[in-house]
C-alpha positions as MATLAB code, in Angstrom:
seq = 'XXXXXXXXXXXXXXXXXXXXXXXXXXXXXXXXXXXXXXXXXXXXXXXXXXXXXXXXXXXXXXXXXXXXXXXXXXXXXXXXXXXXXXXXXXXXXXXXXXXXXXXXXXXXXXXXXXXXXXXXXXXXXXXXXXXXXXXXXXXXXXXXXXXXXXXXXXXXXXXXXXXXXXXXXXXXXXXXXXXXXXXXXXXXXXXXXXXXXXXXXXXXXXXXXXXXXXXXXXXXXXXXXXXXXXXXXXXXXXXXXXXXXXXXXXXXXXXXXXXXXXXXXXXXXXXXXXXXXXXXXXXXXXXXXXXXXXXXXXXXXXXXXXXXXXXXXXXXXXXXXXXXXXXXXXXXXXXXXXXXXXXXXXXXXXXXXXXXXX';
ca = [
      -5.330   81.544  138.496;
      -3.078   83.651  136.048;
      -4.321   86.061  133.344;
      -7.644   86.937  132.021;
     -10.571   84.569  133.593;
     -12.329   82.243  131.154;
     -15.645   80.613  130.875;
     -13.705   77.650  132.112;
     -12.692   79.183  135.245;
     -16.315   80.154  135.971;
     -17.892   76.654  135.356;
     -15.319   75.346  137.645;
     -15.903   77.575  140.269;
     -19.613   77.459  139.963;
     -19.680   73.624  139.684;
     -21.246   73.690  136.389;
     -20.529   72.819  132.947;
     -19.018   75.584  130.517;
     -22.127   75.019  128.174;
     -24.065   76.019  131.091;
     -22.127   79.362  131.537;
     -22.534   79.989  127.883;
     -26.070   79.590  128.070;
     -26.316   81.786  131.250;
     -24.693   84.711  129.146;
     -26.171   84.231  125.685;
     -29.994   82.880  126.722;
     -30.361   83.240  130.354;
     -33.957   81.852  129.781;
     -32.606   78.371  129.230;
     -30.829   78.257  132.643;
     -32.184   77.651  135.984;
     -32.630   80.946  137.647;
     -30.801   80.302  140.663;
     -28.101   78.678  138.655;
     -27.782   81.646  136.250;
     -27.687   83.907  139.378;
     -24.748   81.855  141.079;
     -22.900   81.894  137.763;
     -23.255   85.695  137.454;
     -21.838   86.177  141.055;
     -19.016   83.999  140.295;
     -18.118   85.792  137.236;
     -18.155   88.907  138.689;
     -15.818   87.729  141.872;
     -13.531   86.422  139.038;
     -13.710   89.332  136.887;
     -14.963   87.538  134.093;
     -16.544   89.619  131.345;
     -18.693   87.865  128.359;
     -17.006   88.466  124.768;
     -19.651   90.050  122.788;
     -17.856   89.009  119.745;
     -18.094   85.342  120.713;
     -21.374   85.501  121.717;
     -22.457   86.989  118.459;
     -20.640   84.127  116.287;
     -22.989   81.787  118.339;
     -26.328   83.495  118.450;
     -25.876   85.716  115.246;
     -26.996   88.663  117.309;
     -24.324   91.212  117.529;
     -26.599   93.925  119.120;
     -25.054   96.526  116.449;
     -26.907   98.616  113.865;
     -25.284  100.755  111.261;
     -26.548  104.218  110.133;
     -24.870  105.190  106.880;
     -24.523  108.856  105.909;
     -23.877  110.330  102.527;
     -21.422  113.466  104.239;
     -20.536  113.068  108.037;
     -19.154  116.749  107.515;
     -22.766  118.027  106.662;
     -24.361  119.420  109.675;
     -27.613  118.119  108.691;
     -26.814  114.691  109.967;
     -25.503  115.860  113.279;
     -29.205  115.652  115.139;
     -30.403  112.500  113.110;
     -26.930  110.951  114.284;
     -27.940  111.934  118.010;
     -31.274  110.937  117.670;
     -30.231  107.360  116.455;
     -27.439  106.798  118.899;
     -29.736  107.696  121.560;
     -32.463  105.306  120.160;
     -29.642  102.643  119.794;
     -28.142  102.855  123.149;
     -31.669  102.802  125.086;
     -32.336   99.673  123.393;
     -28.825   98.049  124.531;
     -27.519   98.317  120.874;
     -24.254   99.782  119.763;
     -24.497  102.099  116.461;
     -21.705  102.112  114.062;
     -21.578  105.067  111.770;
     -20.652  105.167  108.453;
     -19.632  108.139  106.022;
     -19.922  107.484  102.000;
     -18.646  110.602  100.811;
     -21.446  111.200   98.352;
     -20.213  107.743   96.444;
     -22.542  105.305   95.400;
     -19.661  102.872   95.059;
     -18.155  103.586   98.363;
     -21.580  102.905   99.918;
     -22.093   99.513   98.421;
     -18.552   98.571   99.571;
     -19.573   99.775  103.101;
     -22.620   97.753  103.146;
     -20.911   94.531  101.890;
     -18.129   94.879  104.818;
     -20.714   95.620  107.442;
     -23.196   93.108  106.404;
     -21.490   90.110  108.688;
     -21.421   92.265  111.676;
     -24.568   94.576  112.166;
     -28.058   93.309  112.598;
     -29.665   96.039  110.344;
     -29.092   99.275  108.439;
     -30.407  102.803  108.537;
     -29.547  104.526  105.190;
     -29.698  108.144  105.408;
     -29.796  110.194  101.965;
     -28.762  107.005  100.118;
     -27.090  107.363   96.644;
     -27.689  104.088   95.664;
     -30.360  103.056   93.069;
     -33.815  101.745   94.411;
     -33.029   98.232   93.107;
     -29.643   98.035   94.966;
     -31.282   99.195   98.139;
     -34.135   96.533   97.922;
     -31.287   93.692   97.107;
     -29.593   94.718  100.672;
     -32.732   95.005  102.301;
     -33.630   91.215  101.485;
     -30.331   90.200  103.218;
     -30.762   92.466  106.436;
     -33.428   94.565  108.092;
     -33.244   98.155  106.642;
     -34.774  101.514  107.138;
     -34.469  104.431  104.683;
     -34.047  108.122  105.708;
     -35.000  110.930  103.431;
     -36.142  108.837  100.549;
     -39.034  106.561  100.191;
     -38.236  103.045   98.562;
     -40.990  100.815   97.188;
     -40.885   97.567   99.587;
     -38.647   99.042  102.007;
     -39.771  101.079  105.332;
     -38.739  104.850  105.304;
     -39.248  107.829  107.491;
     -38.966  111.292  105.482;
     -39.919  114.797  106.514;
     -42.892  116.491  104.750;
     -41.382  118.254  102.146;
     -44.382  119.435  100.230;
     -45.906  121.367  103.175;
     -42.264  122.821  104.195;
     -41.875  124.163  100.786;
     -45.338  125.505  100.241;
     -45.150  127.452  103.555;
     -42.075  128.868  102.509;
     -43.373  129.817   99.062;
     -46.323  131.392  100.834;
     -44.010  133.170  103.161;
     -42.276  134.698  100.099;
     -45.420  135.505   98.234;
     -46.837  137.384  101.457;
     -43.644  139.391  101.435;
     -44.562  140.488   97.809;
     -41.875  138.540   96.070;
     -43.333  137.482   92.923;
     -40.469  135.632   91.268;
     -38.560  133.092   93.210;
     -35.255  131.234   92.057;
     -35.051  127.691   93.584;
     -31.106  126.910   94.111;
     -31.086  123.113   93.432;
     -29.170  120.413   95.390;
     -27.420  117.078   93.974;
     -28.700  115.793   90.806;
     -29.299  112.124   92.557;
     -31.272  113.512   95.389;
     -34.909  112.278   96.033;
     -35.301  115.453   98.423;
     -34.001  117.917   95.602;
     -36.659  116.311   93.140;
     -39.300  116.650   95.541;
     -38.519  120.250   96.695;
     -38.449  121.340   92.984;
     -42.019  119.506   92.213;
     -43.435  121.005   95.463;
     -42.058  124.550   94.481;
     -43.681  124.468   90.886;
     -47.090  123.234   92.420;
     -46.970  125.993   94.972;
     -46.075  128.539   92.496;
     -48.796  127.649   90.246;
     -51.424  127.865   92.980;
     -50.208  130.820   94.540;
     -49.807  132.647   91.137;
     -46.094  133.165   91.528;
     -43.154  132.511   88.761;
     -40.239  130.107   90.051;
     -37.211  129.040   88.161;
     -34.333  126.877   89.034;
     -30.604  126.888   88.800;
     -28.250  123.687   89.470;
     -27.955  121.078   90.367;
     -25.313  121.924   92.979;
     -23.380  120.093   95.743;
     -25.010  120.813   99.095;
     -22.190  122.925  100.501;
     -21.234  126.697  101.413;
     -18.623  126.845   98.572;
     -21.561  125.777   96.136;
     -23.740  128.341   97.626;
     -21.136  131.220   96.523;
     -21.052  129.740   93.132;
     -24.717  129.737   92.845;
     -24.801  133.370   93.736;
     -22.644  134.384   90.641;
     -25.202  132.402   88.458;
     -28.201  134.121   90.257;
     -26.300  137.348   89.288;
     -27.168  136.690   85.722;
     -30.712  136.841   86.239;
     -31.587  138.060   89.538;
     -34.788  137.871   91.563;
     -35.706  139.377   94.577;
     -36.261  135.874   96.365;
     -34.326  132.452   96.622;
     -35.416  129.112   97.913;
     -32.203  127.041   98.509;
     -32.112  123.224   98.853;
     -30.538  123.292  101.894;
     -28.906  125.795  104.571;
     -25.445  125.303  103.695;
     -26.200  126.257   99.950;
     -28.479  129.100  101.523;
     -25.668  130.645  103.559;
     -23.169  130.254  100.883;
     -25.647  132.005   98.673;
     -25.906  134.806  101.301;
     -21.926  135.175  101.296;
     -21.552  135.248   97.834;
     -24.428  138.123   97.333;
     -22.831  140.110  100.162;
     -19.449  139.718   98.373;
     -21.113  141.209   95.115;
     -22.946  143.961   96.738;
     -26.384  142.548   97.420;
     -28.056  143.259  100.653;
     -29.873  140.297  102.224;
     -32.664  140.752  102.839;
     -33.231  144.295  101.504;
     -32.018  143.258   97.591;
     -32.639  139.451   98.091;
     -34.684  137.477  100.675;
     -33.128  133.952  101.232;
     -34.743  130.625  102.456;
     -33.112  127.484  103.366;
     -34.188  123.926  104.463;
     -33.189  122.021  107.326;
     -32.743  124.317  110.258;
     -29.322  123.267  111.242;
     -27.594  124.934  114.197;
     -25.658  127.401  112.079;
     -28.907  129.000  110.638;
     -29.492  130.789  113.700;
     -25.769  131.822  114.222;
     -25.294  133.624  110.829;
     -26.068  137.121  109.965;
     -28.713  137.713  109.191;
     -30.028  134.668  110.974;
     -31.555  132.268  107.990;
     -35.374  131.620  107.392;
     -35.484  127.907  106.772;
     -37.956  125.283  106.855;
     -37.299  123.106  109.832;
     -37.166  119.354  109.690;
     -37.567  117.061  112.955;
     -33.982  115.764  112.528;
     -33.273  113.975  115.731;
     -36.936  112.435  115.742;
     -36.201  111.370  112.233;
     -33.008  109.378  113.587;
     -34.806  108.132  116.596;
     -37.657  106.848  114.779;
     -35.569  105.031  112.080;
     -33.635  103.208  114.673;
     -36.539  102.433  116.712;
     -38.446  100.938  113.715;
     -35.506   99.166  112.538;
     -35.051   97.644  116.190;
     -38.657   96.273  115.717;
     -38.219   94.589  112.645;
     -34.875   93.080  113.717;
     -37.016   91.704  116.872;
     -39.497   90.241  114.100;
     -42.081   92.609  113.907;
     -43.658   92.840  110.436;
     -42.955   95.717  107.746;
     -46.883   95.667  107.204;
     -47.586   98.682  104.806;
     -44.368  100.299  103.774;
     -45.839  103.787  103.252;
     -43.489  105.972  104.519;
     -43.466  107.613  108.022;
     -43.858  111.223  107.514;
     -42.829  113.696  110.276;
     -43.997  117.262  110.127;
     -42.014  120.204  109.052;
     -42.414  123.855  110.075;
     -41.211  127.035  108.624;
     -38.864  129.133  111.179;
     -38.679  132.758  110.204;
     -35.621  134.792  111.031;
     -33.964  137.797  109.335;
     -33.028  136.746  105.875;
     -36.314  137.594  104.441;
     -38.236  140.860  104.402;
     -40.922  142.740  102.285;
     -40.026  143.242   98.852;
     -38.909  146.675   97.966;
     -41.092  148.232   95.565;
     -38.362  150.356   93.632;
     -38.217  149.583   89.885;
     -34.598  150.186   89.436;
     -32.307  147.295   88.416;
     -30.134  145.771   90.990;
     -26.767  147.112   90.945;
     -25.325  143.904   91.916;
     -26.735  141.713   89.083;
     -26.839  141.754   85.380;
     -30.358  141.805   84.339;
     -30.064  140.738   80.849;
     -29.337  137.079   80.193;
     -29.246  135.302   76.892;
     -32.409  133.248   75.614;
     -30.825  130.115   75.731;
     -29.525  130.508   79.487;
     -32.909  131.789   80.516;
     -34.603  128.636   79.054;
     -31.910  126.379   80.501;
     -32.735  127.773   83.831;
     -36.380  127.220   83.437;
     -36.071  123.888   81.979;
     -33.267  122.323   84.152;
     -34.748  119.057   85.853;
     -34.414  117.480   89.373;
     -33.017  114.230   90.378;
     -34.564  111.511   92.387;
     -32.989  110.293   95.805;
];
């Protein structure tokens, strides 16, 4: 027998019909146990391997799920990807990873292309509208990460609690005015963090203003430092760790000292937060658990489990205190690194800047 063995070779050697061999691999429960075992032994002896794509065409089960992220270069996703991959592999599934490059158009195209070959989707920080997400969810099982969408299962971090702990921490250090450096305009998480900061500021008798929107990148953080210099505050809460690290870089370039002149807090607790100098104080989310939980829930829905309530699964956050925050200096001198006077229109714009929704 030359070449790669086929299903017909296995059937001939095992003394059964080719259809029986097919069922033994695709639906073993429908084949006599002794016959199925004989077929597997013959297949192993011949070196035959079932073609997963062919099996998928007949059973409509590809054992593949897709994780769609908005920016694969963002360290925020590293642990989410690891958790999702581990959960998929443990269940015998292959995970396909796709990067939308912060583009809703590309995200829509990726979903359309993947639809025939995967059994379900996990959307991480989707830039699609709620309506578009619900339309896809009607065609394939889906779980949304970092954003609740009505009628679609989701997994989110406890942003209000994490934001309040960050605001409390800065208030306890004597900072009475805090600047929130916002993230992408279309980000649900950004809108939630800004609203949570406003609520915490009101309850804790602090003042908070906003600058942004900004891309969630180090480069955008450097630019945000220049904006902060127009009306400096002694404390900053940034949308994510990358913005916070870029902000610290920009502040240092302008002569500001972190945390002596400005205390900085980020979000997400990515690996680099503990590697920069000073170490970044940040609100940590259980990123690996978020990815794993999303895939586990998705596989349950693929297996026929009911969605039940679509109230988001909320995972806890915690404040990780490092060296980028410190007691506010009581010196009343104007900061040498910033411009203390800013036009009334600019000041009003900063205060009234609104957050987007993810």
